[in-house]
Structure formats: structure tokens, C-alpha cells
VOBA-1610 file (N, C-alpha, C; in pm, whole numbers, padded with zeros to 5 digits, always signed):
BEGIN
Met-09346-30337+05319Met-09251-30249+05387Met-09187-30321+05506Arg-09268-30388+05585Arg-09214-30458+05702Arg-09120-30571+05659Arg-09158-30645+05554Arg-09072-30753+05507Arg-08940-30699+05452Leu-08947-30584+05382Leu-08826-30523+05328Leu-08732-30482+05440Ala-08787-30421+05543Ala-08704-30377+05655Ala-08646-30495+05732Asp-08723-30601+05746Asp-08677-30717+05822Asp-08568-30795+05750Arg-08574-30801+05618Arg-08483-30887+05543Arg-08370-30813+05474Val-08400-30698+05415Val-08300-30628+05334Val-08214-30536+05419Leu-08275-30460+05507Leu-08203-30360+05584Leu-08089-30419+05668Pro-08108-30531+05737Pro-07996-30587+05812Pro-07878-30626+05724Val-07906-30683+05607Val-07799-30725+05517Val-07722-30604+05464Val-07795-30503+05419Val-07732-30383+05366Val-07650-30311+05474Ala-07706-30301+05594Ala-07635-30235+05703Ala-07509-30310+05741Thr-07515-30442+05741Thr-07397-30522+05775Thr-07288-30505+05671Ile-07325-30511+05544Ile-07226-30493+05436Ile-07163-30354+05444Ala-07246-30254+05467Ala-07194-30117+05477Ala-07099-30101+05596Met-07132-30164+05709Met-07046-30153+05825Met-06913-30225+05804Leu-06916-30341+05737Leu-06791-30410+05704Leu-06705-30327+05611Ala-06769-30261+05514Ala-06695-30173+05423Ala-06635-30055+05500Ala-06711-30003+05598Ala-06660-29892+05678Ala-06539-29934+05761Leu-06545-30053+05820Leu-06432-30102+05898Leu-06308-30121+05811Trp-06329-30172+05690Trp-06215-30189+05599Trp-06154-30054+05563Cys-06240-29956+05536Cys-06188-29822+05503Cys-06108-29762+05618Val-06160-29776+05739Val-06097-29712+05855Val-05964-29778+05889Phe-05958-29911+05884Phe-05839-29981+05933Phe-05743-30027+05824Met-05789-30028+05698Met-05704-30079+05591Met-05678-29976+05480Tyr-05775-29894+05451Tyr-05768-29806+05334Tyr-05714-29667+05367Val-05767-29606+05470Val-05732-29467+05499Val-05592-29460+05562Pro-05513-29358+05529Pro-05379-29345+05589Pro-05387-29280+05727Asn-05277-29289+05801Asn-05269-29218+05928Asn-05269-29068+05905Glu-05331-28996+05995Glu-05328-28850+05989Glu-05188-28800+06020Arg-05145-28695+05951Arg-05006-28650+05958Arg-04963-28609+06098Met-05051-28541+06172Met-05013-28487+06303Met-05054-28580+06418Gln-05167-28649+06405Gln-05221-28727+06516Gln-05181-28874+06511Gly-05150-28923+06395Gly-05114-29063+06382Gly-05234-29155+06379Ala-05213-29279+06422Ala-05317-29382+06410Ala-05437-29353+06498Val-05420-29280+06609Val-05531-29255+06700Val-05642-29174+06632Gln-05606-29103+06525Gln-05707-29022+06455Gln-05815-29108+06390Arg-05790-29236+06372Arg-05888-29323+06307Arg-06017-29332+06388Ile-06010-29307+06517Ile-06132-29309+06597Ile-06227-29196+06557Phe-06173-29097+06488Phe-06253-28986+06437Phe-06371-29034+06355Tyr-06351-29137+06273Tyr-06457-29183+06183Tyr-06574-29245+06259Phe-06547-29300+06376Phe-06653-29353+06460Phe-06714-29242+06546His-06629-29157+06600His-06673-29051+06690His-06767-28954+06620Val-06727-28906+06505Val-06807-28807+06432Val-06938-28866+06382Asn-06931-28986+06325Asn-07053-29045+06271Asn-07149-29090+06381Ala-07095-29130+06496Ala-07183-29158+06610Ala-07255-29031+06653Ala-07185-28917+06649Ala-07249-28790+06685Ala-07360-28756+06586Trp-07333-28773+06457Trp-07437-28745+06359Trp-07557-28839+06373Ala-07530-28965+06402Ala-07641-29060+06424Ala-07721-29021+06547Ala-07652-28977+06652Ala-07723-28932+06772Ala-07810-28811+06741Phe-07754-28714+06669Phe-07832-28596+06632Phe-07953-28635+06548Leu-07933-28728+06456Leu-08044-28775+06373Leu-08154-28835+06460Gly-08113-28916+06557Gly-08212-28976+06645Gly-08291-28872+06722Phe-08223-28770+06773Phe-08292-28668+06851Phe-08381-28579+06764Phe-08340-28555+06641Phe-08426-28481+06549Phe-08551-28561+06513Val-08533-28691+06488Val-08649-28777+06461Val-08743-28779+06581Ala-08684-28788+06701Ala-08764-28789+06823Ala-08841-28659+06840Ala-08776-28546+06811Ala-08843-28417+06824Ala-08958-28405+06724Gly-08933-28448+06599Gly-09041-28444+06500Gly-09157-28534+06536Ala-09125-28658+06578Ala-09231-28752+06616Ala-09305-28703+06740Ser-09233-28642+06833Ser-09297-28589+06954Ser-09390-28473+06920Gly-09346-28388+06826Gly-09433-28279+06782Gly-09561-28332+06719Met-09550-28436+06637Met-09669-28497+06576Met-09757-28563+06682Phe-09693-28623+06784Phe-09771-28685+06891Phe-09849-28579+06969Leu-09787-28466+06997Leu-09857-28357+07067Leu-09971-28302+06984Trp-09954-28303+06852Trp-10056-28248+06764Trp-10168-28350+06740Arg-10130-28471+06702Arg-10228-28571+06662Arg-10270-28664+06776Gly-10177-28691+06867Gly-10207-28781+06978Gly-10203-28928+06942His-10145-28964+06828His-10141-29103+06786His-10025-29177+06855Ala-10051-29299+06898Ala-09950-29377+06969Ala-09831-29411+06880Glu-09852-29419+06748Glu-09743-29452+06658Glu-09631-29348+06665Tyr-09667-29222+06673Tyr-09568-29117+06683Tyr-09494-29124+06817Asp-09566-29156+06922Asp-09504-29169+07054Asp-09402-29283+07055Arg-09440-29396+06996Arg-09346-29510+06990Arg-09222-29474+06909Leu-09242-29404+06797Leu-09128-29365+06715Leu-09036-29271+06792Ala-09093-29179+06868Ala-09012-29087+06947Ala-08930-29162+07052Val-08992-29254+07121Val-08921-29331+07224Val-08809-29412+07161Ala-08839-29479+07051Ala-08736-29560+06983Ala-08621-29473+06937Ala-08652-29356+06880Ala-08546-29267+06830Ala-08459-29214+06944Val-08521-29182+07058Val-08442-29134+07172Val-08350-29245+07223Glu-08402-29366+07234Glu-08319-29476+07285Glu-08200-29502+07194Ile-08223-29503+07062Ile-08111-29525+06969Ile-08018-29404+06970Gly-08075-29285+06974Gly-07993-29165+06981Gly-07906-29163+07106Met-07962-29207+07218Met-07885-29212+07342Met-07769-29312+07332Met-07793-29422+07263Met-07686-29520+07246Met-07569-29458+07169Phe-07599-29387+07061Phe-07493-29325+06983Phe-07431-29208+07058Cys-07510-29132+07133Cys-07456-29021+07210Cys-07362-29072+07319Thr-07396-29184+07380Thr-07306-29245+07477Thr-07177-29289+07410Met-07187-29339+07289Met-07068-29377+07213Met-06979-29256+07188Val-07041-29142+07161Val-06965-29018+07141Val-06887-28982+07268Leu-06955-28991+07383Leu-06892-28954+07509Leu-06785-29054+07553Ile-06787-29174+07498Ile-06684-29273+07529Ile-06565-29260+07434Thr-06594-29249+07305Thr-06484-29241+07208Thr-06411-29107+07215Gly-06481-29001+07255Gly-06416-28870+07265Gly-06297-28870+07360Pro-06314-28913+07485Pro-06199-28917+07576Pro-06088-29011+07530Ile-06125-29124+07466Ile-06021-29215+07416Ile-05936-29146+07310Trp-06001-29067+07226Trp-05930-28990+07123Trp-05851-28875+07185Ala-05910-28813+07289Ala-05850-28692+07346Ala-05727-28721+07432Arg-05725-28834+07501Arg-05619-28860+07597Arg-05478-28849+07537Pro-05451-28911+07422Pro-05314-28899+07366Pro-05284-28758+07313Leu-05388-28681+07278Leu-05366-28551+07215Leu-05365-28438+07316Trp-05459-28441+07411Trp-05472-28332+07507Trp-05402-28362+07639Gly-05367-28489+07662Gly-05305-28525+07789Gly-05403-28540+07902Thr-05532-28541+07872Thr-05635-28558+07974Thr-05754-28629+07912Trp-05828-28701+07995Trp-05944-28774+07946Trp-06062-28680+07920Trp-06070-28571+07995Trp-06189-28486+07985Trp-06153-28343+08021Thr-06217-28250+07953Thr-06210-28109+07988Thr-06345-28048+07954Trp-06383-27946+08031Trp-06516-27889+08011Trp-06514-27786+07898Asp-06474-27833+07782Asp-06481-27756+07659Asp-06628-27728+07627Pro-06663-27613+07564Pro-06804-27582+07535Pro-06877-27693+07461Arg-06814-27750+07359Arg-06883-27855+07283Arg-06905-27980+07369Leu-06805-28016+07447Leu-06820-28133+07532Leu-06927-28111+07639Thr-06928-27991+07697Thr-07026-27960+07800Thr-07168-27967+07746Met-07189-27910+07628Met-07324-27912+07571Met-07365-28051+07527Thr-07269-28135+07490Thr-07302-28273+07457Thr-07348-28348+07581Val-07282-28322+07694Val-07326-28383+07819Val-07466-28335+07856Ile-07493-28207+07835Ile-07626-28153+07861Ile-07729-28222+07774Leu-07696-28241+07646Leu-07787-28308+07554Leu-07817-28450+07603Trp-07712-28523+07642Trp-07730-28659+07693Trp-07819-28659+07816Thr-07799-28562+07904Thr-07877-28554+08028Thr-08023-28526+08000Val-08050-28436+07905Val-08188-28402+07871Val-08265-28526+07827Tyr-08204-28603+07740Tyr-08276-28720+07688Tyr-08272-28837+07785Ala-08177-28838+07879Ala-08183-28935+07987Ala-08305-28907+08075Val-08329-28778+08102Val-08449-28739+08178Val-08576-28779+08100Tyr-08572-28761+07968Tyr-08686-28803+07884Tyr-08717-28951+07907Leu-08615-29035+07907Leu-08638-29178+07924Leu-08689-29210+08064Val-08641-29135+08164Val-08693-29155+08300Val-08840-29118+08305Leu-08877-29006+08243Leu-09018-28969+08239Leu-09102-29074+08168Arg-09049-29123+08057Arg-09124-29222+07978Arg-09149-29350+08057Ser-09062-29381+08151Ser-09080-29505+08228Ser-09207-29504+08311Gly-09260-29385+08339Gly-09384-29377+08416Gly-09505-29341+08333Ala-09492-29345+08202Ala-09602-29301+08115Ala-09721-29397+08118Arg-09697-29523+08142Arg-09809-29618+08142Arg-09901-29592+08261Glu-09844-29557+08376Glu-09926-29528+08492Glu-09999-29394+08478Asp-09938-29298+08411Asp-09997-29166+08391Asp-09971-29123+08247Pro-10068-29142+08156Pro-10047-29108+08015Pro-10009-28962+07992Gln-10044-28874+08083Gln-10009-28734+08066Gln-09859-28713+08069Ile-09787-28803+08138Ile-09641-28792+08143Ile-09581-28805+08004Ala-09643-28884+07917Ala-09593-28899+07780Ala-09592-28765+07709Arg-09690-28681+07736Arg-09696-28549+07673Arg-09588-28457+07730Tyr-09564-28466+07860Tyr-09455-28388+07919Tyr-09321-28428+07857Ala-09302-28558+07841Ala-09178-28607+07782Ala-09165-28561+07637Ala-09276-28558+07564Ala-09273-28512+07425Ala-09230-28366+07416Val-09279-28284+07508Val-09237-28143+07511Val-09086-28134+07536Leu-09036-28216+07627Leu-08892-28216+07657Leu-08811-28258+07535Ala-08861-28355+07459Ala-08790-28399+07339Ala-08781-28288+07236Val-08887-28210+07223Val-08886-28099+07127Val-08790-27990+07171Ile-08792-27958+07300Ile-08705-27852+07351Ile-08558-27897+07349Gly-08533-28022+07386Gly-08396-28070+07397Gly-08319-28065+07267Val-08387-28082+07154Val-08316-28086+07026Val-08258-27950+06990Leu-08302-27843+07056Leu-08247-27711+07030Leu-08099-27703+07068Asp-08053-27796+07150Asp-07912-27798+07189Asp-07823-27847+07075Val-07879-27922+06981Val-07798-27980+06873Val-07734-27874+06785Pro-07809-27772+06735Pro-07741-27669+06654Pro-07631-27596+06729Leu-07650-27577+06860Leu-07546-27511+06939Leu-07419-27595+06945Ile-07437-27726+06958Ile-07320-27815+06959Ile-07246-27807+06826Met-07320-27802+06717Met-07258-27805+06585Met-07179-27678+06554Ile-07222-27563+06608Ile-07152-27438+06576Ile-07071-27386+06695Ser-07063-27466+06802Ser-06997-27418+06923Ser-06849-27389+06902Val-06784-27465+06813Val-06641-27442+06788Val-06618-27302+06734Arg-06713-27251+06658Arg-06698-27117+06601Arg-06751-27008+06695Leu-06847-27043+06780Leu-06905-26943+06869Leu-06815-26913+06988Trp-06758-27019+07047Trp-06677-27002+07166Trp-06540-27067+07145Arg-06441-27011+07208Arg-06308-27069+07201Arg-06302-27195+07287Gly-06244-27296+07233Gly-06227-27421+07305Gly-06118-27502+07240Ile-06082-27613+07301Ile-05975-27695+07245Ile-06027-27804+07153His-06160-27820+07147His-06215-27922+07058His-06189-27883+06913Pro-06130-27973+06833Pro-06095-27937+06696Pro-06218-27932+06605Ser-06206-27854+06498Ser-06304-27853+06392Ser-06240-27921+06272Val-06247-28054+06271Val-06167-28132+06176Val-06219-28117+06033Ile-06349-28131+06015Ile-06404-28135+05880Ile-06390-28000+05811Ser-06415-27893+05886Ser-06410-27760+05826Ser-06275-27692+05842Ala-06175-27764+05890Ala-06044-27703+05911Ala-05979-27670+05777Pro-05906-27560+05769Pro-05839-27524+05644Pro-05725-27619+05613Ala-05675-27609+05493Ala-05566-27696+05449Ala-05444-27677+05539Asn-05373-27787+05563Asn-05252-27788+05646Asn-05278-27747+05790Lys-05404-27759+05835Lys-05439-27726+05973Lys-05504-27845+06044Gly-05474-27964+05998Gly-05526-28082+06065Gly-05659-28129+06014Gly-05700-28085+05896Gly-05826-28129+05841Gly-05811-28260+05765Leu-05911-28291+05682Leu-05906-28412+05601Leu-05826-28382+05475Glu-05695-28393+05486Glu-05607-28352+05378Glu-05599-28454+05266Asp-05611-28582+05298Asp-05601-28688+05198Asp-05741-28722+05147Pro-05759-28733+05014Pro-05892-28769+04961Pro-05945-28901+05015Arg-05857-28993+05053Arg-05901-29119+05109Arg-05971-29100+05243Met-05935-28997+05314Met-06003-28967+05440Met-06148-28925+05416Val-06168-28850+05311Val-06304-28809+05275Val-06387-28930+05236Val-06327-29020+05158Val-06397-29142+05118Val-06435-29224+05241Ala-06339-29241+05330Ala-06366-29318+05452Ala-06476-29254+05535Leu-06475-29123+05545Leu-06578-29053+05621Leu-06716-29075+05559Leu-06725-29068+05427Leu-06854-29086+05360Leu-06903-29230+05373Val-06811-29326+05361Val-06851-29466+05374Val-06902-29494+05515Thr-06831-29445+05614Thr-06875-29468+05752Thr-07004-29392+05781Leu-07023-29277+05718Leu-07148-29203+05734Leu-07267-29286+05686Val-07253-29345+05567Val-07359-29429+05513Val-07382-29551+05603Ala-07273-29612+05650Ala-07284-29730+05735Ala-07356-29698+05865Phe-07322-29588+05928Phe-07387-29550+06053Phe-07533-29512+06030Ala-07563-29449+05917Ala-07702-29414+05886Ala-07787-29540+05870Leu-07733-29639+05798Leu-07806-29764+05780Leu-07820-29839+05912Leu-07714-29839+05993Leu-07722-29902+06124Leu-07828-29834+06210Phe-07831-29701+06205Phe-07933-29627+06279Phe-08074-29668+06236Leu-08098-29674+06106Leu-08231-29710+06056Leu-08269-29852+06097Trp-08174-29942+06090Trp-08201-30081+06129Trp-08237-30090+06277Leu-08157-30028+06362Leu-08184-30033+06506Leu-08314-29961+06540Leu-08341-29850+06470Leu-08466-29777+06494Leu-08586-29864+06460Trp-08576-29935+06348Trp-08685-30022+06307Trp-08706-30134+06408Leu-08598-30197+06451Leu-08609-30306+06548Leu-08671-30258+06678Arg-08627-30142+06726Arg-08682-30093+06852Arg-08827-30051+06838Tyr-08861-29988+06726Tyr-09001-29949+06705Tyr-09091-30071+06701Glu-09049-30175+06631Glu-09129-30298+06625Glu-09140-30362+06763Gly-09032-30357+06841Gly-09038-30411+06975Gly-09139-30337+07062Leu-09140-30204+07050Leu-09236-30125+07127Leu-09379-30150+07080Arg-09397-30168+06949Arg-09531-30196+06897Arg-09583-30330+06950Leu-09497-30431+06949Leu-09538-30561+07001Leu-09563-30556+07151Arg-09482-30478+07223Arg-09504-30464+07367Arg-09638-30402+07398Asp-09673-30297+07322Asp-09802-30232+07343Asp-09917-30325+07309Ala-09899-30404+07202Ala-10005-30499+07166Ala-10023-30604+07275Leu-09912-30652+07332Leu-09920-30751+07440Leu-09986-30691+07563Gln-09954-30566+07593Gln-10015-30502+07709Gln-10165-30485+07691Arg-10208-30456+07567Arg-10353-30446+07542Arg-10422-30580+07563Val-10357-30687+07518Val-10414-30821+07539Val-10421-30853+07689Glu-10316-30819+07762Glu-10315-30845+07906Glu-10425-30765+07977Asp-10446-30642+07933Asp-10552-30560+07993Asp-10689-30620+07967Arg-10710-30670+07845Arg-10839-30732+07813Arg-10860-30860+07893Met-10753-30937+07905Met-10765-31061+07985Met-10796-31029+08130Gly-10735-30919+08181Gly-10763-30879+08317Gly-10907-30836+08336Asp-10961-30765+08235Asp-11100-30722+08244Asp-11195-30842+08241Ile-11161-30944+08159Ile-11247-31062+08149Ile-11244-31142+08279Ser-11125-31151+08340Ser-11112-31229+08464Ser-11190-31167+08580Arg-11212-31037+08571Arg-11290-30973+08676Arg-11440-31003+08661
//
């Protein structure tokens, strides 16, 4: 399993990402109303889905850590939050770049945008808590509870366009002739980029998990050496 992840996953993820870039910049047409700037949609939306995936994985792993207490689940949760935060930050960066030509402003406190900032903040606090877990192992359990609670914001973000009025578009579920994915090539590009981002997420998650595993192993060796030196 480790050899497969180390050798095959990077190659597959790279090929998928190259295919996604070709689809976005060469294959898919410009959107009728938004023009070329709409192409950032394929990165923005899939980064959001990758972020949500990371936070769901973190919540599940944190729940298992609270139940079982195994360090493997804790490492997986930390790795998933870190990768999820990277993609969530990408969402908050690409969103204003996409919005500026369309809305005439870089940012507005739309319900979906506000809840995305809240989600980012919750897991930023998680990472701050985790930074002190080695000194106080109980902090890891507090952080795990926060990871489980924080993921409840994700369903609200996904349905916020329908729950509350805002200017954030609902592109995928928009009706025909209302700015949705009208051309079949747009759907193809979205699916290709979805697969590419999913593979990239898995690759980065694996790399970070292995890094945390090696760090913990090194810390155990250092602790033993310290005990022997005394």
C-alpha cells in the first residue's frame, strides 16, 4: 500500500491535473455571460469540494480518535485539516478574483462567503490548539471535538444559496439560460477537474500523514535518548 501510494499516486495525480489544465484553458468555451473569467470556476468549486472533503475526513478521524484513542486517527485528522485548510484558502483567494469583474468588488459579506470564512476560522483554531498538543495531550482531544463540530458548517455552506438570499451564484444547479453549465464541454471540464483535485487531495494527504508519522517516530526516539542520557 505504501509503495503504491508513493509511486503510482503522484504520477496519476500529475496526469489528471495536466488533463484538467488542458480542459480549462484549451477545451472548454467561454461562458456566454461572464466570458473568460468564468474559467476560474473550475478551480474555485473543486477547491471548495476538496476542502470539504478534508474537513469531513478530519471529523471522521477525530471521532475515531475520541472513541479509540489511537494516534493514527489523530495524525490523519491533523493531516486532513492542514490539506483542507490549504484548499479552503484557495477558495477564499480565487473567489474574490472571480467576483471582482462580475460584482465590482473584491468581497461582500454574502451568507455563503461569511460561513466559508467561519469554517476557515474554526479549523485555523484547530491548528492552533494542535500546536500545543505535545505539551498537553488532552488538548488533542479538545481539538478533535472542535473538528467534529466545525464540519457542521459545511452542509450550511452548500445549501446557503437556497436558504438565504445572496449574490453568490448557484452555477451547477442553475436552470437553463440562467448562467449554468449550458455547454456539455463545461460539464466534462468540471468532472475532469473534480477527479484531478480529488487525486491531488489524496496525494497531499498521504504525504502529510507520512510526514507526521515520521515526526512522531523521531520524537519517540528523541525521548528515549533523553531518558538514557539521564
